N, CA and C of each residue as an Amber inpcrd file, in Angstrom:
protein
   663
  -2.6980000   3.0910000  57.3310000  -1.9150000   1.8240000  57.8330000
  -1.7390000   1.1000000  56.7040000  -0.1780000   0.6870000  56.8400000
   0.5340000  -0.3210000  55.6470000  -0.5920000  -1.8180000  56.0040000
  -0.8610000  -1.7530000  53.9460000  -1.5720000  -3.5050000  53.9990000
  -0.6980000  -4.3300000  53.2560000  -0.2080000  -5.1390000  53.6900000
   1.2860000  -6.3540000  53.6130000   0.5980000  -6.9750000  52.1180000
  -0.9620000  -6.9970000  51.6030000  -1.4700000  -7.7740000  50.6720000
  -1.3350000  -6.7170000  49.5060000  -1.8480000  -5.2170000  50.0600000
  -2.1040000  -3.8360000  49.4470000  -0.6440000  -3.8710000  48.4580000
   0.3730000  -4.3160000  49.6670000   1.6410000  -4.0130000  48.7960000
   1.8780000  -4.6880000  47.7750000   1.8810000  -5.8010000  47.8610000
   2.0440000  -7.0980000  47.5080000   1.4670000  -6.7180000  45.4380000
   0.4610000  -6.4650000  46.1000000  -0.4280000  -5.5820000  44.1050000
   0.3130000  -5.1060000  43.9220000   0.4050000  -3.5860000  44.2810000
   1.2510000  -2.5660000  44.1380000   2.2260000  -3.4680000  43.4990000
   3.1600000  -4.2560000  44.2150000   4.0810000  -4.1900000  43.4100000
   4.5490000  -5.2220000  42.0700000   3.3850000  -5.9940000  42.2590000
   3.0140000  -6.9170000  41.1230000   2.6650000  -5.6860000  40.0720000
   2.4850000  -4.9970000  39.8840000   1.4240000  -3.7450000  39.1550000
   3.0360000  -2.7160000  38.4080000   3.7010000  -2.9930000  39.3460000
   4.3320000  -1.6850000  38.5710000   5.4150000  -2.4220000  38.1470000
   5.6250000  -3.7890000  38.1400000   6.1020000  -5.0260000  37.3620000
   5.6270000  -5.3420000  35.8200000   4.4300000  -5.1300000  35.7460000
   3.3650000  -5.2920000  34.5410000   3.4120000  -4.6010000  33.7110000
   3.7240000  -3.1670000  33.9970000   3.2280000  -2.1960000  32.8750000
   4.2260000  -1.5760000  32.3830000   5.7110000  -1.7270000  32.5490000
   6.4210000  -1.0260000  31.7090000   7.1140000  -2.7310000  30.9850000
   6.7560000  -3.9070000  31.0840000   6.6880000  -5.0050000  30.6390000
   5.8020000  -5.1040000  29.1670000   4.6970000  -4.6880000  29.3730000
   3.6140000  -4.5560000  28.4450000   4.0000000  -3.3260000  27.4060000
   4.7990000  -1.8700000  27.9670000   5.6090000  -1.1570000  27.0940000
   6.7260000  -1.8820000  26.3350000   7.2000000  -2.6260000  26.8390000
   8.4730000  -3.0030000  25.7570000   7.8550000  -4.0500000  24.6230000
   6.6110000  -4.7870000  25.0320000   6.4070000  -5.6670000  24.3040000
   6.0900000  -4.6490000  23.1880000   5.1650000  -3.3550000  23.4980000
   4.1670000  -2.6420000  22.2660000   5.4210000  -2.6480000  21.4370000
   6.7070000  -1.9220000  21.9270000   7.6170000  -1.0020000  21.2170000
   8.2480000  -2.3920000  20.0880000   8.5870000  -3.4510000  20.6370000
   9.4680000  -4.7260000  20.1060000   8.5580000  -5.1480000  19.1350000
   7.4130000  -5.3710000  19.5200000   6.1070000  -5.5770000  17.8120000
   6.2280000  -4.7520000  17.1800000   6.5890000  -3.4470000  16.7920000
   6.4230000  -2.2200000  15.9750000   6.4530000  -3.0580000  14.4100000
   7.9100000  -3.6830000  14.7080000   8.4040000  -4.4090000  13.1140000
   7.5300000  -5.4030000  12.3740000   7.1000000  -6.0110000  13.6250000
   6.3240000  -7.1480000  13.0580000   4.7100000  -6.6650000  12.9300000
   4.2410000  -5.4300000  12.9620000   3.1200000  -5.5880000  12.7260000
   3.0220000  -4.6900000  11.4340000   4.1830000  -4.5530000  10.5760000
   4.3710000  -3.8510000   9.3780000   4.0090000  -4.8990000   8.2130000
   3.0770000  -4.8270000   7.0820000   3.0620000  -5.2690000   5.8790000
   4.3940000  -4.8100000   5.4770000   4.9600000  -5.6080000   4.0990000
   5.4640000  -5.3230000   2.8420000   4.8270000  -4.4340000   1.8810000
   5.0630000  -3.4310000   1.5840000   4.6410000  -3.0660000   0.2520000
   4.7300000  -3.3920000  -0.6470000   3.8630000  -3.3740000  -1.5750000
   3.5210000  -4.1350000  -3.2350000   3.5190000  -3.0890000  -4.4930000
   3.7820000  -3.5790000  -5.5580000   3.9320000  -2.9530000  -6.6240000
   3.0750000  -4.2000000  -7.8420000   2.3030000  -3.4090000  -8.3900000
   1.8350000  -4.9830000  -9.7400000   2.0160000  -4.1680000 -10.9200000
   2.2600000  -4.7710000 -11.5370000   2.5420000  -4.4740000 -13.0780000
   2.0370000  -5.1920000 -14.0000000   0.7350000  -4.5010000 -14.6540000
   0.1080000  -5.4210000 -15.4710000   0.1540000  -4.8520000 -16.7580000
   0.1730000  -6.0990000 -17.4980000   0.7680000  -6.1310000 -18.9790000
  -0.6180000  -5.7450000 -19.2590000  -0.1180000  -4.9060000 -20.6680000
  -0.5000000  -3.8350000 -21.8590000  -0.3150000  -4.9970000 -23.2890000
  -0.9220000  -5.0000000 -23.6690000  -1.5600000  -5.7270000 -25.2110000
  -0.9860000  -6.8010000 -25.5170000   0.0610000  -6.9010000 -26.0710000
   0.2680000  -8.8650000 -26.0470000   1.6570000  -9.0700000 -25.4560000
   1.8450000  -8.1180000 -24.3560000   3.0560000  -7.9580000 -23.4320000
   2.5830000  -9.3280000 -22.4440000   3.9590000 -10.1670000 -21.9090000
   3.1340000 -11.0510000 -20.6880000   4.3130000 -11.0560000 -19.8460000
   3.8740000 -11.7840000 -18.5440000   4.0980000 -11.9070000 -17.5090000
   5.6390000 -11.7230000 -17.2140000   6.2510000 -12.6010000 -18.6080000
   7.7320000 -12.9070000 -18.1490000   8.8380000 -11.6410000 -19.6030000
   7.8360000 -11.1000000 -20.4480000   8.0870000  -9.9890000 -21.2180000
   8.4060000  -8.8400000 -19.9230000   7.9130000  -8.5730000 -19.1240000
   7.7320000  -8.0220000 -17.9670000   8.9880000  -7.5560000 -17.1310000
   9.0480000  -8.7900000 -16.6730000   9.6270000  -9.2560000 -15.6270000
  11.1730000  -9.1750000 -16.2140000  11.7740000  -9.6860000 -17.3490000
  12.9770000  -9.8380000 -18.1400000  13.1620000  -8.1750000 -18.2770000
  12.2880000  -7.2930000 -18.8030000  12.2700000  -6.2560000 -19.3770000
  12.9380000  -5.2310000 -18.0380000  12.0320000  -5.6060000 -16.7130000
  12.4690000  -4.5140000 -16.0750000  13.9810000  -5.2090000 -15.3230000
  14.1970000  -7.0090000 -15.3620000  15.2330000  -7.0240000 -14.6360000
  16.8780000  -6.7670000 -15.3200000  16.5210000  -6.5580000 -16.5170000
  17.7110000  -6.1710000 -17.6200000  18.0390000  -4.5670000 -17.7750000
  17.2760000  -3.5210000 -17.1320000  17.2890000  -2.4610000 -17.1840000
  17.8970000  -2.0220000 -15.7710000  19.3360000  -1.5260000 -16.6570000
  20.7660000  -1.0380000 -15.5870000  19.9940000  -0.1010000 -14.8520000
  19.3830000   0.7660000 -15.1730000  18.6510000   2.7350000 -14.7060000
  17.7610000   1.4530000 -13.4990000  17.2190000   0.3290000 -13.3530000
  16.5750000  -0.1210000 -11.8150000  17.5150000  -0.9330000 -10.9820000
  18.2870000  -1.1940000 -11.2640000  19.2890000  -1.6450000 -10.1930000
  19.0320000  -1.2460000  -8.6950000  18.7880000  -0.5410000  -8.4140000
  18.7270000   0.0120000  -7.2030000  17.2400000  -0.6180000  -6.8210000
  16.2320000  -0.6160000  -7.8710000  15.0630000  -1.0850000  -7.0200000
  14.9260000  -2.3420000  -7.1200000  16.1460000  -3.0440000  -7.5830000
  15.8300000  -4.6760000  -7.7740000  16.8640000  -5.0980000  -6.6800000
  17.6000000  -3.9810000  -6.0330000  18.1600000  -4.4510000  -4.3580000
  17.0480000  -4.4010000  -3.4270000  16.0520000  -3.5940000  -3.7440000
  14.8950000  -3.4930000  -2.6090000  13.8140000  -4.8920000  -2.9140000
  13.8990000  -5.4540000  -4.1130000  12.9040000  -5.9280000  -4.0120000
  12.6730000  -7.8070000  -3.2430000  12.0170000  -8.1310000  -2.4900000
  12.1190000  -9.3110000  -1.3970000  11.6470000 -10.5760000  -2.3290000
  10.5910000  -9.8970000  -3.6280000  10.0500000 -11.3440000  -3.9770000
   9.3210000 -10.9910000  -5.1540000   9.2420000 -11.7520000  -5.8900000
   8.5900000 -11.2360000  -7.4140000   7.7890000 -12.8260000  -7.7650000
   6.5990000 -12.1620000  -8.1410000   5.6860000 -13.7570000  -8.5180000
   4.6770000 -13.3510000  -9.0900000   3.9750000 -14.2890000  -9.3920000
   2.7340000 -14.3040000 -11.0960000   1.2140000 -14.1350000 -10.0790000
   0.8560000 -13.1540000 -10.7530000  -1.3880000 -13.3740000 -10.0250000
  -1.9110000 -13.9180000 -10.4620000  -3.2450000 -14.8530000 -10.1280000
  -4.1310000 -15.5230000 -10.5480000  -4.3400000 -14.5930000 -12.2000000
  -3.9410000 -13.3300000 -11.9940000  -4.6520000 -12.8280000 -13.0740000
  -3.3580000 -12.5130000 -14.4010000  -2.0300000 -12.7140000 -13.9130000
  -1.0320000 -12.9820000 -15.2100000  -0.3930000 -11.6210000 -14.9620000
  -0.8580000 -10.7930000 -13.7140000   0.0780000  -9.7710000 -13.3880000
   1.2730000  -9.9430000 -12.9470000   1.9070000  -8.8300000 -12.8760000
   3.3860000  -8.7880000 -11.8800000   3.1030000  -8.5180000 -10.6580000
   3.5110000  -9.6690000  -9.4740000   3.6570000  -8.6590000  -7.9040000
   4.7180000  -8.4610000  -7.6160000   5.2720000  -7.4860000  -7.4740000
   6.7730000  -7.2380000  -7.0950000   6.5510000  -6.4760000  -5.1910000
   7.1530000  -7.3760000  -4.7390000   7.2120000  -7.2820000  -3.2950000
   8.4920000  -6.2560000  -2.4960000   8.2900000  -5.5860000  -1.9920000
   9.7580000  -4.6920000  -1.3540000   9.8370000  -5.2550000   0.0640000
  11.0110000  -5.1800000   0.2240000  11.6370000  -5.5250000   1.4480000
  11.4380000  -4.2870000   2.4810000  10.9280000  -4.7490000   3.6960000
  10.5720000  -4.0380000   4.5630000  11.2340000  -2.5910000   4.8590000
  12.3050000  -2.7200000   4.9440000  13.1910000  -1.2170000   4.9310000
  13.1370000  -0.1410000   3.7670000  12.1470000  -0.6010000   2.7140000
  12.3570000  -0.1220000   1.1930000  11.0900000   0.3190000   1.3860000
   9.7690000   0.4980000   2.2530000   8.3410000  -0.1160000   2.0860000
   8.3480000   1.9700000   2.0760000   8.9540000   2.5940000   2.3470000
   8.8830000   4.0430000   2.1170000   9.5420000   4.8440000   0.5030000
   9.7880000   3.8760000   0.2310000  10.3900000   4.4340000  -1.2500000
   9.7250000   3.8370000  -2.3780000   8.6740000   3.4810000  -1.8290000
   7.3900000   2.1080000  -2.9330000   6.9820000   3.1300000  -4.4450000
   6.6120000   4.5790000  -4.0010000   6.2280000   5.6450000  -5.1390000
   7.9210000   6.1120000  -5.6340000   8.6330000   6.2300000  -4.8700000
   9.8090000   6.5040000  -5.9970000  10.0100000   4.8390000  -7.3820000
   9.7250000   4.1070000  -6.3290000  10.1570000   3.2540000  -7.6900000
   9.4020000   2.8830000  -8.3170000   7.9130000   3.1430000  -7.9410000
   6.5040000   2.8190000  -8.8880000   6.7250000   3.7970000 -10.3260000
   7.3610000   5.3660000 -10.3470000   8.2310000   5.8350000 -11.2580000
   8.9300000   5.6420000 -11.9050000  10.0420000   4.7790000 -11.5950000
  11.2260000   4.4090000 -12.2440000  10.4480000   3.6140000 -13.2490000
   9.7940000   2.2990000 -12.4490000   9.6090000   1.0950000 -13.1250000
   8.6630000   1.6800000 -14.6210000   7.4500000   2.4990000 -13.7870000
   6.7310000   2.8920000 -15.3310000   7.0070000   3.6340000 -16.0720000
   8.5340000   4.5350000 -15.9600000   9.3920000   5.1660000 -17.1570000
   9.9780000   3.9110000 -18.1470000  10.5570000   3.0300000 -16.9630000
  11.2480000   1.9100000 -17.8700000  10.3200000   1.2910000 -19.0770000
   9.0700000   0.5040000 -18.6180000   8.1530000   0.3220000 -19.1840000
   7.4250000   0.9370000 -20.4900000   7.0580000   2.2730000 -20.0430000
   6.6300000   3.2260000 -21.0370000   5.3500000   2.3900000 -21.1330000
   5.0190000   2.0520000 -22.2440000   2.9870000   1.8620000 -22.2850000
   3.2710000  -0.0090000 -22.2230000   4.3850000  -0.4110000 -21.8260000
   3.7900000  -2.1450000 -21.9480000   3.0800000  -2.5740000 -20.6530000
   3.2860000  -1.5360000 -19.3600000   2.5530000  -1.9040000 -18.4060000
   2.1920000  -1.3940000 -17.4220000   0.9570000  -1.1590000 -16.6230000
   0.0490000  -0.2780000 -15.8560000   0.9060000  -0.1130000 -14.6260000
   1.7740000   0.5140000 -14.0100000   2.2180000   0.1970000 -12.6730000
   1.1950000   0.8030000 -11.0910000   0.5190000   0.3000000 -10.3700000
  -0.3910000   0.4160000  -9.0840000   0.6740000   0.2390000  -8.3940000
   0.6750000   1.1250000  -7.3080000   0.9580000   0.4120000  -5.9400000
   0.2540000   1.5690000  -5.0130000   0.5240000   0.7810000  -3.5800000
  -0.4140000   2.0780000  -2.1950000   0.4630000   2.3430000  -1.2750000
  -0.0820000   3.4720000  -0.7230000   1.3350000   3.9880000   0.2250000
   1.8100000   3.2490000   0.7700000   3.3690000   3.6350000   1.6970000
   4.0090000   2.7350000   2.3600000   3.2230000   3.0480000   3.2990000
   3.2240000   1.4400000   4.1060000   2.3720000   1.7890000   5.3810000
   3.1090000   2.6000000   6.5790000   2.0090000   3.4610000   7.2390000
   2.5230000   4.3050000   8.3500000   1.9560000   3.6290000   9.5160000
   2.6720000   4.8790000  10.7590000   2.1710000   4.1750000  11.6550000
   2.1620000   5.6960000  12.2420000   1.1800000   5.6690000  13.3430000
   0.6940000   7.1850000  14.3650000   1.7940000   6.4740000  15.5470000
   2.1780000   8.0810000  15.8500000   3.2000000   8.0500000  16.9040000
   2.4170000   9.3080000  17.5440000   2.6190000   9.2820000  19.2750000
   2.0800000  10.3770000  20.0130000   3.3710000  10.8630000  20.3280000
   3.7390000  12.2490000  20.4080000   4.6780000  13.1320000  21.2800000
   4.5030000  13.7970000  22.3800000   4.4920000  13.6860000  23.5620000
   3.9480000  14.2960000  24.8550000   5.2660000  15.3640000  25.2830000
   4.5540000  15.8790000  26.1220000   5.4530000  16.9630000  27.0790000
   6.4570000  18.0960000  26.4240000   5.5330000  18.7220000  25.8250000
   5.7300000  19.8240000  24.8200000   5.8520000  20.2880000  24.7840000
   6.7850000  21.8220000  25.4880000   6.2470000  23.0840000  25.3260000
   5.0060000  23.3880000  24.7010000   3.9940000  24.5800000  25.5550000
   2.3780000  25.2760000  24.7490000   2.4910000  25.3660000  23.7810000
   3.7570000  26.8420000  23.2950000   4.4330000  27.3770000  21.9290000
   4.7990000  26.7640000  20.6360000   4.9540000  25.3570000  21.0410000
   5.6230000  24.4250000  20.3720000   5.0330000  24.4540000  18.8730000
   5.9710000  24.6560000  17.9490000   5.1990000  25.1610000  15.9950000
   5.2480000  23.9340000  15.7770000   4.6590000  23.9640000  14.4540000
   4.7360000  22.5580000  13.4590000   6.1580000  22.7780000  12.5890000
   6.8300000  23.5340000  12.7590000   8.2670000  23.8460000  11.7980000
   9.3070000  23.6530000  12.9420000   9.1290000  23.7200000  14.0090000
  10.0510000  23.2140000  15.2440000   9.7930000  21.8890000  15.0320000
   8.9780000  21.4380000  15.0420000   8.3300000  19.7960000  15.2140000
   9.4060000  18.9780000  13.8740000   9.0990000  19.6080000  12.8390000
   9.7380000  18.9330000  11.4000000  11.1400000  19.0220000  11.9230000
  11.6830000  20.2600000  12.1250000  13.1420000  20.5310000  12.5000000
  14.0470000  19.6810000  13.1260000  12.9010000  19.4000000  14.0770000
  13.5540000  18.7730000  15.4840000  13.6630000  16.8790000  14.4840000
  12.6380000  16.7400000  14.7140000  12.5720000  15.2490000  13.6670000
  13.2130000  15.0210000  12.8240000  13.9240000  15.6950000  11.6640000
  14.8940000  15.9300000  11.0590000  16.0390000  15.3080000  11.8050000
  16.4890000  16.4750000  12.3920000  17.5760000  16.4080000  13.2510000
  17.5900000  15.1530000  13.9810000  16.7600000  14.6120000  14.8870000
  16.5750000  13.7860000  15.4710000  16.9500000  12.1600000  14.4860000
  16.5550000  12.2720000  13.5290000  16.2010000  11.2010000  12.6250000
  17.6560000  11.1120000  11.4320000  18.0400000  12.1330000  10.6370000
  19.5950000  12.1870000  10.0540000  18.4400000  12.0560000   8.4200000
  19.5500000  12.8490000   8.3330000  19.2070000  12.8370000   6.6390000
  19.1710000  12.0940000   5.6650000  19.0980000  10.5470000   6.1250000
  18.7120000   9.7160000   5.6590000  17.3860000   9.1100000   5.8580000
  16.8800000  10.2390000   6.9670000  15.0320000   9.5210000   7.0950000
  14.3530000  10.7850000   6.5470000  13.8220000  11.2770000   5.2490000
  12.8740000  12.6780000   4.7960000  12.1410000  12.6540000   6.0030000
  12.0110000  13.5570000   6.4870000  10.8520000  14.1300000   6.8700000
   9.4380000  14.9240000   6.0060000   8.3620000  14.1190000   5.6740000
   7.3990000  15.1890000   5.1880000   6.9100000  16.0630000   6.1730000
   6.6940000  17.1260000   5.2470000   5.3390000  18.5270000   6.0710000
   4.3400000  17.7080000   6.7430000   3.6320000  16.7030000   5.7910000
   2.3340000  16.3490000   6.3120000   2.3700000  15.3440000   7.7690000
   3.6920000  15.0780000   7.8630000   4.2370000  14.0220000   8.8870000
   3.6300000  14.3320000  10.2400000   3.0630000  15.7440000  10.4330000
   2.6240000  16.2100000  11.5540000   0.8560000  16.5130000  11.1000000
   0.6110000  15.4600000  11.9700000  -0.9030000  15.3520000  11.9700000
  -1.9260000  16.6440000  12.7230000  -1.3340000  16.2880000  13.6150000
  -1.7610000  17.2540000  14.7190000  -0.9490000  17.9230000  15.9370000
  -1.6780000  19.5020000  16.4570000  -0.6180000  20.1270000  17.9380000
  -2.1590000  20.3300000  18.4510000  -2.1020000  19.4510000  19.6020000
  -3.3890000  19.7070000  20.9680000  -2.4820000  20.1640000  22.5600000
  -3.4690000  20.4150000  23.0340000  -2.9660000  20.6340000  24.5100000
  -3.4300000  19.8910000  25.1830000  -2.8660000  20.0220000  26.5390000
  -3.6120000  18.6390000  27.6320000  -3.6500000  19.4670000  28.6250000
  -4.5990000  18.9970000  29.7700000  -4.7610000  19.4300000  30.7270000
  -3.7880000  19.9470000  31.7510000  -2.5800000  18.9580000  31.5390000
  -1.1310000  19.8340000  32.3610000  -0.4470000  21.1970000  31.3470000
  -1.2280000  21.8860000  30.4170000  -0.5180000  22.6750000  29.7420000
   0.3160000  22.8070000  28.9460000   0.9340000  21.3120000  28.8390000
   1.9710000  21.3870000  27.6660000   0.9970000  20.5690000  26.6050000
   2.1290000  20.5920000  25.3470000   1.7220000  20.6020000  24.2890000
   1.6730000  18.4280000  23.2870000   0.7070000  18.1050000  23.0290000
   1.3130000  16.9800000  22.6170000   0.7870000  16.6370000  21.0920000
   1.6930000  16.0000000  20.5530000   1.6550000  15.7220000  18.7440000
   1.8250000  14.7880000  18.0540000   0.4360000  14.8830000  17.4230000
   0.0160000  13.3430000  16.8320000   1.2610000  13.1190000  15.6330000
   1.8810000  12.2710000  15.0850000   2.7160000  11.8080000  14.0110000
   2.4870000  11.0980000  13.2500000   2.5380000  11.1130000  11.6740000
   2.4100000   9.9360000  10.7370000   3.6650000   9.5470000  10.0940000
   3.8670000   8.5310000  10.4890000   5.5240000   8.2000000   9.6130000
   5.6030000   6.6590000   9.2670000   6.1760000   6.8820000   8.0630000
   6.0380000   5.4870000   7.3910000   6.7280000   4.5660000   8.5830000
   6.4350000   3.2920000   8.6480000   7.0310000   2.4070000   9.4160000
   8.1370000   2.2870000  10.2330000   9.4760000   2.3460000   8.9370000
  11.0910000   2.4000000   9.0900000  11.2870000   3.6620000   9.5930000
  10.7940000   4.7510000   9.6510000  11.1310000   5.9360000  10.4810000
  10.2980000   5.7020000  11.6030000   9.3710000   5.4780000  11.5540000
   8.4960000   5.0120000  12.9200000   8.9980000   4.6350000  14.3140000
   9.7250000   3.4940000  13.4050000  10.2950000   2.1710000  14.4460000
  11.8670000   3.2130000  15.2870000  12.3340000   4.1860000  14.5130000
  13.4710000   4.5730000  14.8980000  13.0710000   5.7230000  15.8390000
  11.9790000   6.3670000  15.4480000  11.7350000   7.3770000  16.8330000
  11.0470000   6.6440000  17.7060000  10.1430000   5.6900000  17.9960000
   9.9300000   5.2760000  18.9600000  11.3270000   4.4840000  19.9530000
  12.2430000   3.8230000  19.0710000  12.9710000   2.9120000  20.1120000
  13.9830000   4.7090000  20.6920000  14.0710000   5.5380000  20.2320000
  14.6700000   6.6840000  20.7180000  14.0520000   6.6090000  22.2210000
  12.8030000   7.0140000  21.8100000  11.9750000   7.2960000  23.6800000
  11.7850000   8.5900000  23.1720000  12.6530000   9.6440000  23.4550000
  12.8030000  11.0810000  23.7170000  12.8940000  12.0080000  22.2140000
  12.5610000  13.0250000  22.1290000  13.0010000  13.7180000  21.4170000
  13.0070000  15.7410000  21.4380000  14.5540000  16.0370000  21.0250000
  14.3830000  17.5860000  21.7750000  13.5770000  18.4670000  20.6070000
  13.0540000  19.2790000  21.5860000  11.9160000  20.0740000  20.3450000
  12.2740000  21.2960000  21.3690000  12.1080000  22.2520000  20.6970000
  13.1560000  23.7620000  21.4640000  13.3660000  23.3490000  22.4890000
  12.4120000  23.6540000  23.8580000  13.5490000  23.6870000  24.6180000
  12.6780000  22.4430000  25.8470000  12.0460000  21.7290000  24.7540000
  11.1030000  20.5940000  25.7930000  12.2510000  19.0880000  25.2020000
  11.8250000  18.3700000  26.3960000  12.2250000  17.2200000  26.1330000
  11.0670000  15.9510000  25.9320000  10.2500000  16.5720000  24.8030000
   8.9660000  14.8060000  24.0460000   9.6260000  13.6840000  24.5500000
   8.5010000  13.1050000  25.2950000   8.7020000  11.8110000  25.3790000
   7.7590000  11.4770000  23.9430000   8.0870000   9.9650000  24.1430000
   7.5990000   8.9650000  22.7920000   7.2790000   7.7040000  23.3020000
   6.0000000   7.9510000  23.6120000   5.5150000   6.6530000  25.0410000
   5.2360000   5.2980000  24.0960000   4.4720000   5.1380000  23.0640000
   4.5500000   4.1740000  22.6210000   3.7140000   4.3690000  20.8860000
   3.4790000   3.0890000  20.2430000   3.3340000   3.3790000  18.7760000
   1.4840000   3.1470000  19.0770000   0.6090000   3.8040000  18.0580000
  -0.7380000   4.1030000  17.9770000  -0.9490000   2.8420000  16.7380000
  -2.2500000   2.0760000  17.1530000  -2.8210000   1.3890000  15.8360000
  -3.7800000   2.0620000  14.8960000  -3.6980000   2.4010000  13.7230000
  -3.6330000   2.8180000  12.4750000  -4.8330000   2.0080000  12.2930000
  -6.0900000   1.9420000  11.5370000  -6.8430000   0.8120000  10.3500000
  -6.3130000   0.2600000   9.9780000  -6.2590000  -0.5120000   9.3770000
  -5.6980000  -1.0660000   7.9990000  -6.9500000  -1.4270000   7.3230000
  -6.5360000  -1.6540000   5.7560000  -7.0580000  -1.7730000   4.9750000
  -6.9890000  -3.2470000   4.4940000  -7.9240000  -4.3060000   4.5590000
  -7.3650000  -5.5290000   3.9390000  -7.1500000  -5.5060000   2.5300000
  -8.2000000  -4.5520000   1.8890000  -8.1590000  -4.8510000   0.1850000
  -6.8790000  -3.9760000  -0.4190000  -6.7220000  -2.6460000  -0.0110000
  -5.7860000  -2.4440000  -0.5340000  -4.2460000  -2.0220000   0.0340000
  -4.5690000  -2.8130000   1.3690000  -3.2260000  -2.6460000   2.5260000
  -3.0290000  -1.2170000   3.1200000  -3.7300000  -0.4260000   2.1780000
  -3.3220000   1.1400000   3.1730000  -3.6890000   1.2430000   4.7400000
  -3.5940000   2.5650000   5.0670000  -3.7210000   2.6180000   6.7350000
  -4.5310000   4.1680000   6.5380000  -5.7710000   3.9930000   6.9750000
  -6.2540000   5.4110000   7.8420000  -8.0540000   4.9080000   7.5670000
  -8.4030000   3.5330000   7.1670000  -9.6520000   3.2010000   6.4730000
 -10.0960000   1.6880000   6.4540000 -11.0030000   1.0000000   6.3180000
 -11.3140000   0.0410000   6.6170000 -11.4280000  -0.5850000   4.8080000
 -11.8970000  -1.7580000   4.6660000 -12.3150000  -2.4720000   3.4620000
 -13.3850000  -1.9080000   2.8410000 -14.4680000  -1.5170000   3.5490000
 -15.8260000  -1.0960000   2.7890000 -15.9000000   0.1290000   2.6920000
 -14.6990000   1.1100000   3.2690000 -14.3790000   2.6030000   2.6960000
 -13.4820000   2.9430000   1.7410000 -13.0340000   1.5190000   1.0860000
 -11.5550000   1.3580000   0.2950000 -12.0720000   2.3110000  -0.7220000
 -11.3010000   3.6580000  -1.3770000 -11.8190000   3.6520000  -2.8150000
 -10.6880000   3.4590000  -3.5870000  -9.6140000   3.1750000  -3.4730000
  -8.6520000   2.2390000  -4.3780000  -9.4740000   1.2500000  -5.2050000
  -8.4340000   1.2630000  -6.2700000  -8.8960000   0.6750000  -7.7130000
  -8.3910000  -0.4310000  -6.9230000  -7.2190000  -0.3470000  -6.3190000
  -6.3780000  -1.3950000  -6.5150000  -6.9330000  -2.8260000  -5.2390000
  -6.8240000  -3.9050000  -5.2190000  -7.5350000  -4.8360000  -4.9310000
  -6.6820000  -6.2670000  -4.4830000  -5.9570000  -5.9610000  -3.3380000
  -5.0680000  -7.1020000  -2.9270000  -5.6160000  -8.1310000  -1.6900000
  -6.7530000  -8.2880000  -1.6060000  -7.2340000  -8.8970000  -0.3560000
  -7.0740000 -11.2000000  -0.8450000  -7.0020000 -11.0680000  -2.2490000
  -6.8990000 -12.4130000  -2.5350000  -5.0340000 -12.8280000  -3.0580000
  -4.2900000 -12.0140000  -2.7890000  -2.9610000 -11.8130000  -2.9640000
  -2.3790000 -12.7940000  -2.3290000
């Protein structure tokens, strides 16, 4: 028998679920923490020396455009904070700055912040190569997909495959907004972002502060 009270409860539930998922998608960018580089002066070099040399080097123009803020830490080091859309290029910028400073400063950085995404409803025979190719095609040449982006491929009870991906936040956000991705003969679904562990000490993901092996400590910056 139809129950009016139950019908109303069901209607409420149907309204709540989509809104929650939409909020999860909209909040992905806000969960991102900007990446940073720390330049530690060597010898007699000062904070001012390092900042001046980096800013005056024409080879670092692209790096400068990706910087949101430069400030001095309590230890006298140079803290370079990147824009959100440049977080996945920090390793490249670190190499460029190291080359420009030579022996005047040591450059350290954490990995670009990453997000875990799950792609479901894929064909049971899907391969890692197919997934990587589909990601590159869907996300475009401007979003380079590395082989390690595919963390695992597993089977579901329904006989389909699900894939766990680890992508830089900026790229992950693009895929999450698409909500679907064509892989082989399947239309995979990207339901929501999975929240990875974040280390308060080094700002990297996948572990907590007590398990950090990094020599970089950003907990007091």
